[in-house]
NULUM-811063 format. One record per residue (C-alpha): residue number from 1; x, y, z. Coordinates in Angstrom, 3 decimals, padded with zeros to 6 digits. Layout:
REM NULUM-811063
n,X,Y,Z
NUM,X,Y,Z
...
END
This chain:
REM NULUM-811063
n,X,Y,Z
1,-068.358,091.406,-003.022
2,-069.069,094.642,-004.854
3,-072.796,095.262,-004.929
4,-073.990,097.886,-007.371
5,-075.869,096.034,-010.062
6,-077.799,098.244,-012.453
7,-080.191,097.391,-015.250
8,-078.107,096.592,-018.318
9,-080.260,095.097,-021.057
10,-083.460,093.257,-021.890
11,-082.967,090.246,-024.156
12,-085.299,087.473,-025.179
13,-087.919,089.927,-026.425
14,-087.475,092.254,-029.397
15,-090.996,093.578,-029.974
16,-094.329,093.482,-028.180
17,-096.726,096.134,-029.465
18,-096.912,099.583,-031.076
19,-095.084,101.256,-033.932
20,-091.401,101.009,-034.817
21,-089.317,103.932,-036.099
22,-085.889,104.607,-037.519
23,-083.798,107.398,-036.028
24,-083.327,110.394,-038.367
25,-079.851,109.181,-039.389
26,-081.445,105.903,-040.501
27,-078.931,103.667,-038.680
28,-080.891,102.738,-035.550
29,-084.285,101.075,-035.201
30,-086.360,101.824,-032.097
31,-088.779,099.128,-030.983
32,-091.221,099.108,-028.021
33,-090.676,096.071,-025.778
34,-093.479,096.041,-023.227
35,-093.110,099.276,-021.280
36,-089.493,099.795,-022.389
37,-087.789,100.820,-025.649
38,-084.949,098.917,-027.292
39,-082.572,100.571,-029.770
40,-081.064,098.275,-032.433
41,-077.879,099.769,-033.886
42,-077.798,098.284,-037.386
43,-074.304,099.586,-038.185
44,-072.497,098.289,-035.091
45,-074.806,095.268,-034.716
46,-075.701,095.934,-031.094
47,-078.877,096.530,-029.133
48,-079.549,098.344,-025.890
49,-082.720,098.687,-023.842
50,-083.215,102.094,-022.267
51,-083.431,102.106,-018.455
52,-086.616,104.192,-018.182
53,-090.060,102.576,-018.057
54,-093.551,103.664,-019.009
55,-096.402,102.882,-016.670
56,-097.953,100.376,-019.097
57,-097.253,098.796,-022.464
58,-096.136,101.380,-024.997
59,-098.682,102.199,-027.695
60,-096.722,104.633,-029.886
61,-093.334,106.367,-030.011
62,-091.826,109.254,-031.992
63,-088.437,110.935,-032.241
64,-087.740,114.529,-033.249
65,-085.943,115.255,-036.561
66,-082.756,116.276,-034.698
67,-082.857,113.082,-032.570
68,-082.836,115.082,-029.348
69,-086.364,114.358,-028.077
70,-088.020,110.954,-027.783
71,-091.681,110.679,-026.790
72,-093.302,107.399,-025.755
73,-097.007,107.026,-024.946
74,-098.524,103.985,-023.256
75,-101.960,102.387,-023.585
76,-103.671,104.780,-021.189
77,-102.140,107.986,-022.560
78,-099.354,108.430,-019.989
79,-096.375,110.027,-021.734
80,-092.615,110.200,-021.162
81,-090.537,113.047,-022.582
82,-086.999,111.711,-022.922
83,-083.605,113.172,-023.778
84,-082.638,110.585,-026.381
85,-078.868,111.082,-026.196
86,-078.660,110.856,-022.410
87,-081.629,108.460,-021.977
88,-083.023,110.608,-019.196
89,-086.709,111.299,-018.568
90,-087.262,115.066,-018.667
91,-090.971,115.163,-017.963
92,-094.131,113.103,-017.640
93,-097.549,113.985,-018.991
94,-101.002,112.415,-019.176
95,-103.274,112.923,-022.186
96,-106.072,111.293,-020.129
97,-107.241,109.299,-023.140
98,-105.897,106.581,-025.403
99,-103.422,107.823,-028.011
100,-102.747,105.677,-031.072
101,-100.548,107.918,-033.197
102,-098.002,110.699,-032.741
103,-095.997,112.594,-035.362
104,-093.348,115.337,-035.254
105,-093.493,118.131,-037.796
106,-090.758,118.228,-040.444
107,-088.962,121.094,-038.705
108,-089.372,119.527,-035.270
109,-091.025,122.631,-033.829
110,-094.369,120.890,-033.209
111,-095.743,117.441,-032.686
112,-099.301,116.216,-033.197
113,-101.092,113.426,-031.371
114,-104.364,111.683,-032.091
115,-106.247,111.831,-028.794
116,-109.467,109.972,-029.420
117,-111.191,111.704,-032.364
118,-109.229,114.942,-031.944
119,-105.827,116.013,-033.261
120,-103.873,118.002,-030.702
121,-100.846,120.060,-031.781
122,-098.194,120.825,-029.138
123,-094.970,122.799,-029.064
124,-091.925,120.543,-028.895
125,-090.274,120.998,-025.471
126,-086.592,121.790,-025.114
127,-083.899,119.652,-023.545
128,-083.837,121.634,-020.319
129,-086.130,120.782,-017.437
130,-089.228,122.966,-017.401
131,-092.116,123.280,-015.006
132,-094.703,122.819,-017.799
133,-092.902,121.712,-020.975
134,-096.085,120.665,-022.788
135,-097.871,123.628,-024.335
136,-100.831,123.034,-026.654
137,-100.952,125.115,-029.831
138,-104.237,123.963,-031.303
139,-106.935,121.328,-031.015
140,-108.330,120.170,-034.364
141,-111.804,118.681,-034.583
142,-113.856,117.293,-037.447
143,-113.475,113.514,-037.235
144,-116.150,111.310,-035.692
145,-113.981,108.360,-034.606
146,-110.461,107.607,-033.378
147,-107.510,109.079,-035.250
148,-105.335,106.404,-036.898
149,-102.867,108.423,-038.985
150,-101.209,111.855,-038.843
151,-098.914,113.380,-041.471
152,-097.329,116.851,-041.697
153,-096.668,118.796,-044.872
154,-093.054,119.672,-045.666
155,-093.542,123.333,-044.649
156,-095.399,122.527,-041.370
157,-098.439,124.484,-042.575
158,-100.900,121.606,-042.988
159,-101.839,118.453,-041.108
160,-103.292,115.393,-042.809
161,-105.223,112.998,-040.583
162,-106.967,109.678,-041.154
163,-109.607,108.156,-038.946
164,-111.742,105.113,-038.262
165,-114.696,107.094,-039.632
166,-113.384,106.220,-043.149
167,-112.371,109.795,-043.966
168,-109.156,111.757,-044.480
169,-109.008,115.410,-043.527
170,-106.638,118.324,-044.232
171,-106.371,121.168,-041.718
172,-104.153,124.241,-041.572
173,-102.154,124.915,-038.433
174,-102.232,128.744,-038.372
175,-104.216,129.875,-041.428
176,-107.593,130.834,-040.004
177,-109.065,131.456,-043.456
178,-108.254,127.957,-044.660
179,-111.335,125.817,-045.297
180,-110.670,122.213,-044.084
181,-111.078,119.550,-046.731
182,-112.507,116.082,-046.072
183,-111.858,113.168,-048.429
184,-114.389,110.356,-048.332
185,-114.996,107.256,-050.389
186,-113.104,104.552,-048.508
187,-115.125,101.582,-047.269
188,-112.907,100.612,-044.327
189,-110.673,102.128,-041.628
190,-107.925,104.450,-042.840
191,-104.511,102.975,-041.998
192,-102.387,105.655,-043.608
193,-102.780,109.111,-045.128
194,-099.731,110.781,-046.678
195,-098.751,113.872,-048.605
196,-097.000,113.384,-051.908
197,-093.848,115.245,-052.865
198,-095.878,118.447,-052.637
199,-098.873,119.407,-050.556
200,-101.061,119.226,-053.658
201,-101.036,115.425,-053.743
202,-102.456,113.067,-051.112
203,-102.407,109.272,-050.806
204,-104.760,107.356,-048.529
205,-104.653,103.628,-047.684
206,-107.546,101.751,-046.090
207,-107.687,098.378,-044.371
208,-109.580,096.726,-047.227
209,-106.560,097.172,-049.529
210,-107.535,100.328,-051.432
211,-105.142,103.136,-052.361
212,-106.730,106.420,-053.340
213,-104.786,109.268,-054.945
214,-106.159,112.790,-054.487
215,-104.959,115.773,-056.501
216,-105.356,119.515,-056.014
217,-106.285,121.302,-059.250
218,-105.762,125.084,-059.066
219,-108.048,127.488,-060.868
220,-106.904,128.950,-064.144
221,-106.504,132.325,-062.521
222,-104.350,130.788,-059.753
223,-102.237,128.456,-061.866
224,-099.111,130.499,-061.148
225,-099.718,130.657,-057.419
226,-097.533,129.215,-054.676
227,-097.319,125.410,-055.225
228,-097.752,124.893,-051.469
229,-101.016,126.831,-051.429
230,-103.889,124.328,-051.290
231,-106.559,126.759,-050.222
232,-109.963,125.811,-051.549
233,-110.302,129.404,-052.778
234,-107.665,128.925,-055.484
235,-108.653,125.446,-056.663
236,-110.382,122.213,-055.849
237,-109.539,118.647,-054.839
238,-110.472,115.660,-056.978
239,-109.982,111.906,-056.880
240,-107.210,111.169,-059.350
241,-107.078,107.363,-059.213
242,-108.113,104.245,-057.317
243,-105.783,101.269,-056.964
244,-106.102,097.983,-055.099
245,-103.357,095.741,-053.702
246,-105.243,092.477,-054.463
247,-103.467,090.412,-051.795
248,-106.558,088.525,-050.539
249,-105.779,089.912,-047.089
250,-106.424,093.109,-045.196
251,-103.856,095.863,-044.715
252,-102.336,095.929,-041.229
253,-099.699,098.687,-041.551
254,-098.187,101.091,-044.081
255,-095.496,103.746,-044.431
256,-094.270,106.117,-047.136
257,-090.931,107.644,-048.097
258,-089.963,110.514,-050.424
259,-086.425,110.535,-051.743
260,-085.706,110.077,-055.440
261,-089.161,108.660,-055.939
262,-092.157,108.001,-053.730
263,-092.046,104.548,-052.103
264,-095.023,103.031,-050.323
265,-094.573,099.922,-048.176
266,-097.680,098.047,-047.032
267,-097.928,095.135,-044.584
268,-100.797,092.649,-044.679
269,-102.469,090.301,-042.199
270,-101.071,087.199,-043.898
271,-097.427,088.217,-043.283
272,-096.833,089.549,-046.815
273,-095.499,093.010,-047.512
274,-095.558,094.958,-050.761
275,-093.316,097.788,-051.948
276,-094.851,100.124,-054.528
277,-093.559,103.039,-056.591
278,-095.956,105.972,-056.707
279,-097.737,107.644,-058.414
280,-097.573,104.992,-061.167
281,-098.436,102.268,-058.607
282,-095.715,099.941,-059.860
283,-095.022,096.871,-057.742
284,-091.325,096.832,-056.795
285,-091.337,093.892,-054.354
286,-093.770,091.454,-052.803
287,-092.410,089.110,-050.156
288,-093.769,086.876,-047.402
289,-091.739,087.399,-044.234
290,-093.982,085.886,-041.546
291,-096.924,083.586,-040.985
292,-098.726,086.248,-038.907
293,-099.849,089.772,-039.613
294,-097.296,092.553,-039.929
295,-098.153,094.860,-037.041
296,-095.880,097.774,-037.941
297,-093.609,098.858,-040.787
298,-091.314,101.799,-041.460
299,-088.676,103.094,-043.915
300,-085.335,104.643,-043.005
301,-083.989,108.014,-044.158
302,-082.275,106.809,-047.335
303,-085.217,104.629,-048.361
304,-083.043,101.506,-048.609
305,-084.017,099.703,-045.395
306,-087.535,098.557,-044.552
307,-088.394,097.703,-040.950
308,-091.159,095.240,-040.052
309,-092.570,093.989,-036.756
310,-094.948,091.141,-035.920
311,-096.528,091.252,-032.449
312,-097.989,087.741,-032.388
313,-094.643,086.039,-032.971
314,-092.356,088.701,-031.492
315,-090.519,089.191,-034.788
316,-088.470,092.199,-035.842
317,-086.559,092.425,-039.108
318,-084.938,094.943,-041.442
319,-084.944,094.237,-045.187
320,-082.745,095.947,-047.755
321,-084.952,095.878,-050.805
322,-082.326,096.826,-053.390
323,-080.017,093.902,-052.604
324,-082.894,091.699,-051.352
325,-081.054,090.760,-048.157
326,-081.798,090.867,-044.436
327,-079.945,093.551,-042.513
328,-081.342,092.250,-039.220
329,-083.639,089.367,-038.388
330,-084.536,088.827,-034.756
331,-087.298,086.905,-033.040
332,-087.907,086.464,-029.347
333,-089.602,083.517,-027.753
334,-093.241,083.381,-028.820
335,-094.283,082.047,-025.388
336,-093.021,082.359,-021.821
337,-089.381,081.577,-021.089
338,-088.749,078.918,-018.446
339,-085.012,078.545,-017.919
340,-081.614,080.082,-018.589
341,-077.929,079.167,-018.403
342,-074.757,081.255,-018.575
343,-071.828,080.058,-020.646
344,-068.598,079.406,-018.666
345,-067.075,082.693,-019.887
346,-070.242,084.694,-019.128
347,-070.551,086.033,-022.691
348,-073.571,083.962,-023.772
349,-076.936,083.096,-022.258
350,-079.052,080.172,-023.430
351,-082.810,080.211,-022.825
352,-085.626,077.701,-023.227
353,-089.332,078.458,-023.476
354,-092.832,077.079,-023.858
355,-092.570,077.386,-027.643
356,-090.086,074.482,-027.704
357,-087.169,076.611,-028.884
358,-083.682,076.985,-027.465
359,-082.069,080.364,-028.181
360,-078.564,081.627,-027.493
361,-078.087,085.344,-026.759
362,-074.914,087.392,-026.801
363,-074.824,089.541,-023.657
364,-072.585,092.140,-025.318
365,-074.721,092.809,-028.385
366,-078.095,091.652,-027.036
367,-078.766,089.653,-030.229
368,-079.830,086.043,-030.632
369,-077.424,084.366,-033.061
370,-078.712,080.784,-033.117
371,-082.072,079.060,-032.528
372,-082.595,075.322,-032.116
373,-086.086,074.080,-032.942
374,-085.756,070.297,-032.582
375,-087.915,070.072,-029.456
376,-091.635,069.543,-030.011
377,-092.701,070.339,-026.440
378,-092.018,072.806,-023.646
379,-088.325,073.260,-022.824
380,-088.203,072.900,-019.034
381,-084.463,073.026,-018.209
382,-081.199,073.975,-019.875
383,-077.481,073.796,-019.050
384,-074.063,074.404,-020.596
385,-071.318,071.824,-020.762
386,-068.256,072.753,-018.635
387,-066.247,073.559,-021.769
388,-068.974,075.798,-023.179
389,-069.039,073.997,-026.538
390,-072.415,072.343,-026.025
391,-075.875,073.093,-024.643
392,-078.094,070.424,-023.104
393,-081.853,070.918,-022.809
394,-084.687,068.870,-021.308
395,-088.248,069.005,-022.584
396,-091.762,067.760,-021.985
397,-091.582,065.970,-025.349
398,-089.656,063.125,-023.664
399,-086.181,063.968,-024.956
400,-082.963,065.459,-023.628
401,-080.988,067.004,-026.469
402,-077.396,068.179,-026.791
403,-076.459,070.931,-029.252
404,-073.037,071.616,-030.702
405,-072.179,075.333,-030.574
406,-069.383,074.946,-033.118
407,-071.373,073.348,-035.938
408,-074.793,074.448,-034.596
409,-076.515,071.093,-034.761
410,-078.321,068.653,-032.497
411,-075.665,065.941,-032.133
412,-077.202,063.821,-029.362
413,-080.771,062.923,-028.385
414,-081.367,060.994,-025.149
415,-084.640,059.316,-024.236
416,-086.058,057.026,-021.564
417,-087.294,053.433,-022.087
418,-090.872,054.588,-021.513
419,-092.043,057.985,-022.814
420,-092.075,060.595,-020.059
421,-091.801,064.354,-019.572
422,-088.489,065.691,-018.273
423,-088.462,068.601,-015.855
424,-085.034,069.123,-014.217
425,-081.530,068.805,-015.660
426,-077.929,068.644,-014.410
427,-074.520,068.164,-016.052
428,-071.586,066.797,-014.035
429,-068.317,068.813,-013.790
430,-066.605,066.566,-016.337
431,-069.354,067.143,-018.885
432,-069.838,063.441,-019.617
433,-072.786,062.576,-017.347
434,-076.265,063.996,-017.995
435,-079.061,063.649,-015.437
436,-082.715,064.526,-015.890
437,-085.821,063.862,-013.817
438,-089.201,062.534,-014.897
439,-092.391,064.390,-014.111
440,-094.520,061.249,-014.304
441,-092.542,058.469,-012.586
442,-090.455,060.616,-010.167
443,-087.289,058.871,-011.381
444,-083.889,060.311,-012.316
445,-082.332,059.119,-015.570
446,-078.566,059.133,-016.161
447,-076.954,059.128,-019.640
448,-073.489,059.294,-021.091
449,-073.130,062.330,-023.337
450,-070.450,060.700,-025.484
451,-072.479,057.623,-026.363
452,-076.044,058.743,-025.573
453,-076.583,055.443,-023.743
454,-078.792,055.248,-020.653
455,-076.512,054.315,-017.737
456,-078.800,054.164,-014.723
457,-082.205,055.048,-013.326
458,-082.468,056.365,-009.765
459,-085.697,055.822,-007.854
460,-086.761,056.736,-004.362
461,-088.559,060.052,-004.520
462,-092.274,059.919,-003.796
463,-093.157,063.140,-005.590
464,-092.134,065.113,-008.668
465,-088.435,066.052,-008.732
466,-088.257,069.833,-009.033
467,-084.496,070.435,-009.320
468,-081.143,068.666,-009.797
469,-077.606,069.880,-009.066
470,-074.128,068.347,-009.207
471,-071.561,069.091,-006.522
472,-068.785,071.092,-008.248
473,-065.933,069.317,-006.418
474,-067.320,066.010,-005.137
475,-068.826,063.034,-007.004
476,-072.326,063.765,-005.762
477,-075.753,064.537,-007.242
478,-078.444,066.358,-005.258
479,-082.137,066.162,-006.067
480,-085.081,067.912,-004.441
481,-088.709,066.922,-004.659
482,-092.218,067.712,-003.633
483,-091.968,064.813,-001.168
484,-090.249,067.310,001.208
485,-086.778,065.805,000.859
486,-083.395,066.512,-000.687
487,-081.487,063.345,-001.569
488,-077.723,063.093,-002.125
489,-076.658,060.399,-004.605
490,-073.277,058.815,-005.339
491,-074.052,057.997,-008.936
492,-070.499,056.999,-009.861
493,-070.630,054.050,-007.451
494,-074.224,053.005,-008.260
495,-075.260,053.243,-004.624
496,-078.626,054.334,-003.231
497,-079.047,057.788,-001.787
498,-076.250,058.501,000.681
499,-078.170,061.078,002.667
500,-081.738,062.329,002.862
501,-082.277,065.900,004.036
502,-085.796,066.270,005.370
503,-087.742,069.527,005.121
504,-091.012,070.718,006.578
505,-092.611,071.529,003.208
506,-092.107,070.842,-000.483
507,-088.633,071.651,-001.840
508,-088.688,073.699,-005.055
509,-085.051,074.505,-005.893
510,-081.499,073.690,-004.816
511,-078.024,075.062,-005.540
512,-074.489,074.107,-004.448
513,-071.985,076.645,-003.224
514,-068.989,076.871,-005.630
515,-066.728,075.080,-003.110
516,-069.234,072.217,-002.836
517,-069.423,072.304,000.969
518,-072.867,073.894,001.308
519,-076.254,073.368,-000.266
520,-079.077,075.922,-000.418
521,-082.652,074.694,-000.706
522,-085.838,076.689,-001.263
523,-089.134,075.479,000.162
524,-092.782,076.217,-000.447
525,-093.125,078.217,002.787
526,-090.689,080.858,001.505
527,-087.608,079.665,003.412
528,-084.023,079.269,002.272
529,-082.195,076.549,004.184
530,-078.399,076.133,004.108
531,-077.039,072.618,004.672
532,-073.565,071.442,005.612
533,-072.904,068.600,003.160
534,-070.273,066.826,005.270
535,-072.410,066.591,008.392
536,-075.881,066.717,006.778
537,-076.819,069.479,009.228
538,-078.421,072.888,008.842
539,-076.065,075.865,008.950
540,-078.851,078.401,008.980
541,-082.243,079.437,007.666
542,-083.473,082.610,006.004
543,-087.144,083.476,006.334
544,-087.762,084.974,002.915
545,-091.545,085.056,002.968
546,-091.744,088.690,004.061
547,-089.008,089.711,001.639
548,-090.630,088.212,-001.424
549,-094.121,089.243,-000.348
550,-095.645,091.993,-002.479
551,-098.004,092.457,-005.361
552,-101.715,091.785,-005.378
553,-103.406,090.202,-008.363
554,-106.737,091.549,-009.518
555,-108.486,088.342,-008.423
556,-106.886,088.152,-004.961
557,-109.299,088.560,-002.079
558,-106.633,089.253,000.519
559,-104.200,092.148,000.418
560,-100.589,091.727,-000.646
561,-099.432,092.175,002.960
562,-101.549,089.294,004.233
563,-101.418,086.991,001.219
564,-098.239,084.935,001.534
565,-099.614,081.560,000.464
566,-098.218,081.660,-003.047
567,-095.069,083.678,-002.351
568,-091.999,081.472,-002.584
569,-088.684,081.111,-004.383
570,-088.603,078.762,-007.363
571,-084.978,079.419,-008.367
572,-081.789,080.034,-006.347
573,-078.154,080.482,-007.299
574,-074.873,081.249,-005.540
575,-072.520,084.050,-006.481
576,-069.115,083.044,-007.836
577,-067.389,083.760,-004.493
578,-070.089,081.941,-002.511
579,-070.808,084.896,-000.238
580,-074.274,085.715,-001.555
581,-077.289,083.937,-002.955
582,-079.876,085.252,-005.398
583,-083.453,083.988,-005.314
584,-086.550,084.641,-007.416
585,-089.968,083.099,-007.780
586,-093.671,083.857,-007.836
587,-093.326,087.503,-006.982
588,-092.340,090.803,-008.529
589,-089.150,090.842,-006.439
590,-085.746,089.192,-006.796
591,-083.899,089.027,-003.478
592,-080.174,089.087,-002.645
593,-079.003,087.607,000.645
594,-075.659,087.706,002.404
595,-075.095,084.168,003.677
596,-072.802,084.639,006.685
597,-075.079,087.230,008.309
598,-078.316,085.801,006.845
599,-079.523,089.278,005.910
600,-081.264,090.772,002.905
601,-078.852,092.979,000.962
602,-081.245,094.252,-001.653
603,-084.308,093.299,-003.594
604,-085.018,094.279,-007.179
605,-088.479,094.791,-008.634
606,-088.278,093.179,-012.048
607,-090.840,095.463,-013.691
608,-093.150,098.389,-013.021
609,-095.364,097.572,-015.994
610,-098.968,097.989,-014.840
611,-100.161,095.926,-017.796
612,-098.992,092.893,-015.799
613,-100.992,091.354,-012.977
614,-099.414,091.466,-009.525
615,-097.542,094.783,-009.819
616,-099.832,096.779,-007.516
617,-099.750,096.342,-003.756
618,-103.130,098.065,-003.426
619,-106.065,097.751,-005.809
620,-108.355,100.640,-006.673
621,-111.850,099.899,-005.450
622,-113.402,101.821,-008.339
623,-112.245,099.032,-010.683
624,-114.333,096.420,-008.839
625,-117.779,095.754,-010.314
626,-120.583,093.302,-009.604
627,-119.206,091.095,-012.374
628,-115.691,091.131,-010.879
629,-112.567,093.216,-011.543
630,-112.760,095.375,-014.668
631,-109.393,093.989,-015.798
632,-110.988,090.567,-016.201
633,-113.900,091.830,-018.294
634,-113.336,091.688,-022.042
635,-114.993,094.850,-023.337
636,-112.485,095.897,-025.999
637,-113.175,096.094,-029.712
638,-109.531,096.761,-030.607
639,-108.420,094.380,-033.326
640,-104.809,094.433,-032.145
641,-105.672,093.557,-028.552
642,-108.057,090.873,-029.739
643,-105.242,089.070,-031.522
644,-103.149,089.043,-028.349
645,-105.712,087.216,-026.262
646,-104.828,083.976,-024.569
647,-107.090,081.008,-025.396
648,-108.815,079.101,-022.650
649,-107.146,075.850,-021.509
650,-107.763,073.063,-023.991
651,-109.119,075.359,-026.691
652,-107.613,075.132,-030.166
653,-106.265,078.212,-031.902
654,-108.841,080.109,-033.874
655,-111.714,079.105,-031.602
656,-114.119,081.847,-030.598
657,-113.746,081.001,-026.895
658,-110.998,083.520,-026.206
659,-110.552,085.878,-023.323
660,-108.249,088.812,-022.719
661,-106.067,088.183,-019.662
662,-103.191,089.998,-018.003
663,-099.924,088.052,-017.672
664,-098.816,087.568,-014.056
665,-095.476,089.065,-013.088
666,-093.049,086.402,-011.856
667,-089.513,085.026,-012.182
668,-088.895,081.493,-013.452
669,-085.122,081.422,-013.251
670,-082.183,083.441,-011.906
671,-078.440,082.950,-012.352
672,-075.171,084.720,-011.606
673,-072.583,085.145,-014.321
674,-069.475,083.004,-013.723
675,-067.482,086.240,-013.565
676,-069.819,087.791,-010.965
677,-070.002,090.945,-013.114
678,-073.670,090.426,-013.939
679,-076.732,088.346,-013.234
680,-079.755,087.490,-015.346
681,-083.346,086.494,-014.703
682,-086.035,084.906,-016.856
683,-089.216,086.873,-016.144
684,-092.599,087.619,-017.633
685,-091.064,090.610,-019.453
686,-088.173,088.640,-020.942
687,-084.532,087.984,-020.141
688,-083.431,090.816,-017.852
689,-079.695,091.397,-017.384
690,-078.222,093.456,-014.534
691,-074.550,094.352,-014.601
692,-071.802,096.114,-012.666
693,-070.379,097.576,-015.860
694,-071.484,101.177,-016.217
695,-072.711,102.272,-019.629
696,-070.855,105.542,-020.033
697,-072.485,108.195,-022.196
698,-070.109,110.979,-023.264
699,-072.259,114.094,-023.315
700,-070.120,117.196,-022.524
701,-071.502,120.694,-022.047
702,-069.992,123.580,-024.074
703,-066.732,121.680,-024.469
704,-063.841,123.092,-026.518
705,-060.267,122.022,-027.251
706,-058.810,124.045,-024.348
707,-060.714,122.111,-021.697
708,-058.789,118.966,-020.830
709,-058.090,117.028,-017.667
710,-054.693,118.694,-017.292
711,-056.079,122.200,-017.834
712,-058.656,121.614,-015.090
713,-055.925,120.493,-012.707
714,-053.725,123.480,-013.615
715,-056.608,125.885,-013.062
716,-057.264,124.289,-009.689
717,-053.603,124.643,-008.658
718,-053.693,128.305,-009.629
719,-056.495,128.678,-007.021
720,-059.135,129.646,-009.584
721,-061.634,127.377,-007.889
722,-064.844,128.582,-009.519
723,-063.352,128.415,-013.014
724,-061.980,124.908,-012.366
725,-065.351,123.833,-011.015
726,-067.174,125.038,-014.157
727,-064.541,123.465,-016.424
728,-064.942,120.106,-014.684
729,-068.663,120.208,-015.318
730,-068.048,120.929,-018.989
731,-065.693,117.966,-019.237
732,-068.247,115.813,-017.397
733,-065.678,113.473,-015.841
734,-067.157,112.087,-012.645
735,-063.870,111.501,-010.811
736,-062.596,115.016,-011.492
737,-065.883,116.517,-010.296
738,-065.715,114.459,-007.091
739,-062.072,115.409,-006.452
740,-062.950,119.067,-006.718
END
């Protein structure tokens, strides 16, 4: 079995936090997804998540006007400088303070960041690796609170900044004689400050829904001066007009665009956005696109596409306002994902989550193309029919539903005589028999998919049934339970359990080998046991406790090395050839084992996001206080973070009893693709896909028409080795470089 899986894509989540931006060509939307960045190609209808990771959740991103440099900054100010075309990290930098906004100048020579209450201007680094690529040009002071908005003038001479101190300020980059101008009058935080078509016009938007227009009036003696000159010596600034959006909701985001006219798009807390034509303040569009606040908005280069993001519901959409149609509309699961299933051809992945939704994702494009919302409770298990034309899901709402992937409808709903919550699910190889286990009565219910009729109820387990699996080649059902047993049932003959496989601890997951002759079971003590089905004997055992061990939560008293109580595998799956098994669970690692030798081949860390709990192996003692870990103390006054808090158990939404908590890193489900070319895992970060298929990026160096594969070979045969070597590097073909 070829083993070289690399990170391929991140599905299931399209937006988490921060700003969204269009690339300068206007065809691609960049969205922060946790500590990664996903690029949505709106022309080719594909999405790709970049392989690099920030240390924590990304706060803000920016791309240079020539699309060569991408900068991403996380919550603590740690920065990645990325070559956008090659998706390679060139440098890392730490601003040592929280950064909420970053903006490139119009020429791309500089970029400005709002570091606390200061605006720092830096030279834009080049694409080559440098020892110190970040060079500060100037540090601008004058504000008394955090910077929330930065805008450059068209000639890169002036910087317009807005702040939480309710003021907007203009500063010159190099003109030492320029007298900075401060605009005041707003009664709430500034969410956006923008130049008009010239530097002599300024728009400012505050959270309370006010739009102020400021105008520079030159002196009579300077009326014929340079129109870009806004020096206070040749004129004065005045408030031209005040306008109000009157949406009965506060502003949450805004963006501006100058093309034929000046377009202002504003997002509100109630999920409504407004599009306005300036300076007349004419309402072009007003539309409700979500039930939650619009966290970020942007406009593409041509001014035709509007991008919106909602953090609370994980929504991301692009609206073409001229035709009033959606260019893209994507939404991830609002709550944690629990289960996944590959389609028989390996092209689709179905997922179920705590929000009661079933979504189907295309592994090639990374998009969700259908969502089923019939369930009213947590979706606990999901499976494909053998033909791939139907999806079956089990839920805590007491139903097992079957969905038609041709007509996209719920065509069968199966229930039990007495209401119960279903946890595990299995579909027989013929696709006609559906089995699901009850969380309350420990029974296994059997239905016919064609008729929806309940055929049988299997009893015998003395604890909750955690997993079900059909033998691929034999008429046999296997079930594992917390009663420390795995039972083998002959359901087609209505007989009691044929065999009972006893374990030392609770059994959490089972999986059959593709030939049906071996069964793998995962137990609470971190073991993987392999059973011979014919003889009901153990073929071998893998002690996985040390392999999966790692990661210390902020509330753990013991170190990660000594704390193995909660480290175990909750999901296992065989590869298509049956030579390997993949296992994941309550840990930051996913482990691969070779079965014949019972050895660990490799383990993958699913995320390096330090915003999650359980990523560190060692905790910093300086973060421990008398009141407990600092991570567990809610001392933030950030409105955005406050809305992302998790309510206490049993508390209704909107209650004041909310606390800010860090999600725990773990894996709830793993599965190999039927083709063995990829595998996927449902994790805290989303649906992570690893693949053997390399994502080739054609990026030649000084390439011309004379440099071809044949010319390199001819040069090599003529014994011009150095020239052939340089030509191969210009062509950037890996096999030719290796052959040389």
